[in-house]
C-alpha positions as CSV (number, residue, x, y, z in Angstrom):
1,M,129.4,142.8,38.9
2,G,129.6,141.3,42.2
3,T,130.8,137.7,42.8
4,N,127.9,137.1,45.3
5,P,124.8,135.4,43.9
6,K,121.9,137.4,43.0
7,V,119.6,138.7,45.9
8,T,115.9,138.2,45.3
9,V,112.7,139.3,46.9
10,P,111.9,136.1,48.6
11,Q,115.3,136.1,50.1
12,I,114.9,139.5,51.7
13,R,111.5,138.6,53.0
14,A,113.0,135.4,54.7
15,R,115.6,137.7,56.5
16,K,112.9,138.8,58.8
17,G,114.6,138.6,62.4
18,G,117.7,137.2,60.9
19,E,120.8,138.7,59.5
20,K,120.6,142.6,59.1
21,I,119.6,143.7,55.7
22,T,121.8,146.4,54.0
23,M,120.6,148.8,51.6
24,V,122.0,152.0,50.1
25,T,120.8,154.3,47.3
26,A,122.6,154.3,43.9
27,Y,121.8,156.4,40.8
28,D,124.3,155.2,38.2
29,H,126.5,152.5,36.8
30,P,129.8,153.4,39.1
31,S,127.8,153.6,42.4
32,A,125.8,150.3,41.6
33,S,129.0,148.5,40.7
34,I,130.6,149.8,44.1
35,A,127.5,148.9,46.1
36,S,127.5,145.4,44.6
37,A,131.3,144.8,45.2
38,A,130.8,145.6,48.7
39,G,128.1,143.0,49.2
40,I,125.3,145.4,49.7
41,D,121.9,143.5,49.7
42,I,119.6,146.1,48.2
43,I,120.4,149.0,45.8
44,L,117.5,151.7,46.1
45,V,117.3,154.0,43.0
46,G,115.8,156.5,45.1
47,D,113.9,159.6,44.1
48,S,116.5,161.3,46.3
49,V,118.3,161.6,43.0
50,A,116.5,164.9,42.7
51,N,118.6,166.3,45.4
52,V,121.5,164.4,45.5
53,V,122.5,164.4,41.8
54,H,120.4,166.9,40.3
55,G,120.6,169.6,42.9
56,M,116.7,170.0,43.2
57,E,115.0,171.3,46.2
58,S,112.9,168.4,46.8
59,T,111.9,164.9,45.5
60,L,108.8,166.2,44.1
61,E,110.7,167.6,41.0
62,V,112.0,164.2,39.6
63,D,109.5,162.3,37.3
64,L,109.2,159.0,35.9
65,E,111.4,159.5,32.9
66,V,114.3,160.6,35.0
67,M,113.8,157.5,37.3
68,I,113.8,155.3,34.3
69,V,117.1,156.7,32.9
70,H,118.8,156.3,36.4
71,A,117.4,152.6,37.0
72,R,118.6,151.5,33.7
73,A,122.2,153.0,34.4
74,V,122.1,151.0,37.8
75,Q,121.1,147.9,36.0
76,R,123.8,148.0,33.5
77,A,126.3,147.4,36.3
78,R,124.5,143.9,36.7
79,P,124.7,144.2,40.4
80,H,124.2,141.1,42.5
81,S,122.2,143.4,44.8
82,L,118.2,143.5,44.6
83,V,117.4,146.5,42.7
84,V,114.4,148.6,44.0
85,V,113.2,151.7,42.2
86,D,111.3,154.5,43.8
87,M,108.0,155.4,42.2
88,P,108.2,159.2,42.0
89,W,105.5,161.6,43.1
90,M,102.4,161.7,40.9
91,S,103.3,158.3,39.3
92,Y,100.9,156.4,41.7
93,H,98.7,159.3,43.1
94,T,96.1,159.4,40.4
95,T,94.4,156.0,39.6
96,P,95.4,152.5,40.3
97,E,95.6,151.9,36.5
98,D,98.2,154.9,36.1
99,A,99.9,153.3,38.9
100,V,100.4,149.8,37.4
101,R,101.2,151.3,34.0
102,N,104.0,153.4,35.7
103,A,105.2,150.5,37.8
104,G,105.4,148.3,34.7
105,R,107.6,151.0,32.8
106,L,110.1,151.0,35.8
107,V,110.3,147.2,35.4
108,R,110.4,146.9,31.6
109,E,112.2,150.1,30.7
110,G,114.3,150.7,33.7
111,G,115.0,147.1,34.8
112,A,113.4,147.4,38.3
113,E,113.2,144.1,40.3
114,A,110.7,145.8,42.8
115,V,109.3,149.3,43.4
116,K,109.0,151.3,46.4
117,L,106.0,153.8,47.2
118,E,105.2,155.8,50.1
119,G,102.0,155.8,52.4
120,G,99.9,153.6,54.4
121,E,96.4,152.5,54.3
122,K,95.2,155.1,51.7
123,R,97.6,153.6,49.2
124,L,96.2,150.1,49.3
125,P,94.2,150.2,46.2
126,V,97.2,151.2,44.2
127,L,99.3,148.9,46.0
128,E,97.1,145.9,45.6
129,R,96.9,146.5,41.9
130,I,100.6,146.8,41.4
131,L,101.0,143.5,43.3
132,D,98.3,141.8,41.2
133,A,100.6,142.8,38.1
134,E,103.2,140.5,39.9
135,I,105.5,143.6,40.7
136,P,107.0,143.3,44.1
137,V,106.3,146.4,46.4
138,M,108.4,147.9,49.2
139,G,106.4,150.1,51.3
140,H,107.5,153.3,53.0
141,L,106.4,154.9,56.3
142,G,107.0,157.6,58.6
143,L,108.9,160.7,57.3
144,T,107.8,160.3,53.6
145,P,109.6,163.0,51.6
146,Q,106.9,163.1,48.9
147,S,104.6,164.5,51.5
148,V,107.0,167.2,52.9
149,H,104.4,170.1,52.1
150,A,101.6,168.2,53.8
151,M,104.0,167.5,56.9
152,G,105.1,170.9,57.1
153,G,108.7,170.1,56.4
154,Y,111.1,167.2,57.0
155,R,110.1,166.3,60.8
156,V,110.3,163.2,62.9
157,Q,107.0,161.5,62.7
158,G,105.1,159.4,65.1
159,R,106.1,161.5,68.3
160,L,102.5,161.7,69.7
161,P,100.6,158.5,70.8
162,D,97.8,159.1,68.0
163,E,100.4,159.5,65.3
164,A,102.2,156.4,66.5
165,R,99.0,154.4,66.4
166,Q,98.2,155.5,62.9
167,L,101.7,154.3,61.9
168,I,101.3,151.0,63.5
169,G,98.0,150.5,61.8
170,D,99.5,151.5,58.5
171,A,102.3,149.1,59.0
172,R,99.9,146.1,59.6
173,A,97.9,147.1,56.4
174,L,101.0,147.1,54.2
175,D,102.1,143.9,55.7
176,R,98.7,142.1,55.1
177,A,98.4,143.6,51.6
178,G,101.7,141.9,50.5
179,V,104.6,144.1,50.6
180,F,107.9,142.3,51.0
181,A,109.5,145.0,53.2
182,I,108.9,148.3,54.8
183,V,111.1,151.3,55.1
184,L,110.6,153.2,58.4
185,E,112.1,156.7,58.2
186,G,112.5,159.4,60.7
187,I,110.5,158.0,63.6
188,P,111.4,157.3,67.3
189,D,113.2,154.2,67.9
190,V,110.6,152.8,70.4
191,L,107.9,153.0,67.7
192,A,110.2,151.4,65.0
193,R,110.7,148.6,67.4
194,V,107.1,148.1,68.0
195,I,106.3,148.1,64.3
196,T,109.2,145.6,63.5
197,Q,107.6,143.5,66.2
198,E,103.9,143.7,64.8
199,V,104.8,142.9,61.0
200,A,105.8,139.7,59.5
201,V,108.1,141.2,56.9
202,P,111.5,143.0,57.4
203,T,111.7,146.5,58.2
204,I,114.5,148.9,57.0
205,G,115.3,151.8,59.1
206,I,116.6,155.3,58.1
207,G,116.7,157.6,61.2
208,A,114.5,155.0,63.1
209,G,117.1,153.4,65.5
210,P,118.8,149.9,65.6
211,A,115.7,147.7,66.2
212,T,114.8,147.5,62.4
213,D,115.5,144.4,60.3
214,G,118.0,146.5,58.2
215,Q,119.3,150.0,57.6
216,V,119.4,152.1,54.4
217,L,121.7,155.2,53.8
218,V,122.2,157.7,50.9
219,F,125.4,156.6,49.0
220,H,126.6,160.1,48.8
221,D,125.9,160.8,52.5
222,L,127.7,157.8,53.9
223,L,130.8,158.4,51.6
224,G,130.9,162.1,52.4
225,L,130.4,163.3,49.0
226,G,127.7,165.8,49.7
227,D,128.1,169.5,50.6
228,G,124.9,170.4,52.2
229,H,122.9,169.6,55.4
230,R,123.7,166.2,56.8
231,P,120.8,164.6,58.8
232,K,121.6,163.4,62.5
233,F,120.9,159.7,61.4
234,V,123.8,159.8,59.0
235,R,127.1,158.1,59.8
236,T,129.9,159.2,57.3
237,Y,132.3,156.2,56.5
238,A,134.7,158.4,54.4
239,D,135.3,161.9,53.2
240,L,135.4,161.4,49.6
241,R,134.5,165.1,48.7
242,S,137.7,166.2,50.6
243,A,139.7,163.7,48.7
244,A,138.3,164.5,45.3
245,I,138.8,168.3,45.8
246,E,142.6,167.7,46.8
247,A,143.1,165.3,43.8
248,L,141.7,168.0,41.5
249,R,143.7,170.7,43.0
250,R,146.8,168.5,42.4
251,Y,145.9,167.8,39.0
252,A,145.3,171.6,38.1
253,E,148.7,172.5,39.7
254,D,150.6,169.8,37.5
255,V,148.8,170.9,34.3
256,K,149.7,174.6,34.9
257,G,153.2,173.9,36.1
258,G,153.9,171.6,33.1
259,G,154.2,168.2,35.2
260,F,151.2,166.7,33.5
261,P,151.2,164.9,31.2
262,G,154.6,163.2,31.9
263,E,156.7,160.3,30.1
264,A,154.4,157.8,31.6
265,E,151.2,159.4,30.2
266,T,152.6,160.3,26.6
267,Y,152.6,158.3,23.6
268,H,155.7,158.4,21.3
269,G,155.8,158.0,17.4
270,S,158.1,155.8,15.4
271,A,161.3,157.0,14.0
272,D,159.8,157.1,10.5
273,L,157.0,159.3,11.8
274,V,159.5,161.7,13.6
275,V,161.4,162.3,10.3
276,A,158.2,162.9,8.2
277,L,157.0,165.5,10.9
278,E,160.4,167.1,11.0
279,E,160.0,167.6,7.2
280,V,156.5,169.0,7.6
281,E,157.7,171.5,10.1
282,S,160.7,172.6,7.9
283,S,158.3,172.9,5.0
284,A,156.0,175.0,7.2
285,G,158.9,177.2,8.4
286,K,160.3,177.9,4.8
287,L,156.5,178.9,3.8
288,R,156.3,181.3,6.8
289,S,159.6,182.8,6.0
290,V,158.6,183.6,2.4
291,S,155.3,185.0,3.5
292,S,156.8,187.4,6.0
293,S,159.5,188.5,3.5
294,S,156.9,189.4,1.0
């Protein structure tokens, strides 16, 4: 658990235009503990866990039960960071009643302090019902991974004037509805700047340039733990994958060469135990000798 005071939804909302907001994904107790100790403002238990942790092809494969398990693991670290949990695909796409019920499960069973859902104006009926249940909501516009098939792949959004105007309208609608922040993913920097100016709540960018009120990256990407494609917008601050491979290689060499465990890693028995076990070994040796001679 971090030493900083607990971050809350009102505090994040109040950061609009002020000190930049930091957000990273985390999917388990160790990563949440590390993020909190580093002073990260928001931990996102993202549905990107599907790709990053479970090796799935897309976020469409992860369900509510999986998100609850990972959210609960994150909360066990008691992070000072605000914990936001993604609502997975089809957990809010049917009816507002289903959406409220599923958001409630993320809060009650997973320990979510807020939820995040993708989409603009067409999500307003769902979003408003969740807000009516006193569950804070973070919006998500631009490149929305749950819409990967509809978008025709993971492509930068809002490049054309009509697309940009639609995203601005969506952001305004989410703002009026009462979200406390909006993630802007995979859009041109100039569009992100305009949206940030147009809404009263903080924007948090990922592949949206530097003008947003904050930034988010995937834990495994920024620490160099992944082995797949790394998007252009990722900056790698460490190469922990290489360090881990080297550490495991040295461990294997030590085991095979007899160097591990050594004196420092070994428990020793008392003198009485040594004498007793020597007697056992001696008796066993005599039994083997009798057995072989017969």
